[in-house]
C-alpha positions in Angstrom: 63.9 115.8 87.4 60.4 117.0 86.8 57.2 115.3 87.7 54.6 114.4 85.1 51.8 116.8 85.1 48.5 115.8 86.6 46.3 118.7 85.6 45.6 117.6 82.0 44.1 114.2 82.8 42.0 115.8 85.6 40.4 118.3 83.2 40.1 115.4 80.5 38.0 113.5 83.3 35.7 116.6 83.7 35.0 116.6 79.9 34.4 112.9 79.7 32.1 113.2 82.7 30.1 115.8 80.9 31.1 118.7 82.9 32.5 120.9 80.2 31.6 124.2 81.9 33.9 123.2 84.9 36.5 122.2 82.4 36.5 125.5 80.7 36.7 127.2 84.2 39.9 125.1 84.7 41.3 125.7 81.4 41.0 129.6 81.9 43.1 129.4 85.0 45.7 126.7 83.5 49.1 126.8 85.2 51.2 126.6 82.0 51.2 126.6 78.3 52.6 122.9 78.4 49.6 121.9 80.5 47.2 123.2 77.9 49.1 121.5 75.1 49.1 118.3 77.0 45.3 118.5 77.5 44.9 119.2 73.6 47.0 116.0 73.0 44.9 114.0 75.3 41.6 115.3 73.7 42.9 114.5 70.3 43.8 110.9 71.2 40.3 110.5 72.8 38.6 112.1 69.7 36.8 114.7 72.1 37.7 117.9 70.3 35.2 117.7 67.5 32.4 116.8 70.1 33.2 119.7 72.4 33.9 122.8 70.1 33.8 125.2 73.2 36.4 123.3 74.9 38.5 123.4 71.6 38.1 127.1 71.5 39.0 127.7 75.0 42.2 125.7 74.7 43.3 127.5 71.7 42.5 130.9 73.3 44.5 130.0 76.4 47.5 128.8 74.5 47.5 132.0 72.7 47.0 134.0 75.9 49.9 132.2 77.9 52.2 132.3 75.0 51.9 136.0 74.3 54.6 138.1 75.8 53.4 140.2 78.8 53.4 144.0 78.3 54.2 144.8 81.9 54.5 143.0 85.0 53.1 143.9 88.5 55.9 145.0 90.9 
């Protein structure tokens, strides 16, 4: 049984509060791809992606980075 993620709503609250720099910092250290995708869904429903193009770019970059296969893993 998995718990619902609370990361995406917290980052959404940062964006709604006008602190997009802190939101981008959180997006850069996102735990999983699913969390970033959940955040994009929340932003789309709230119609905030067009208002914050830097957040849009950060989320797409992190989805690509987290989805890519790792070239090597540290021991």
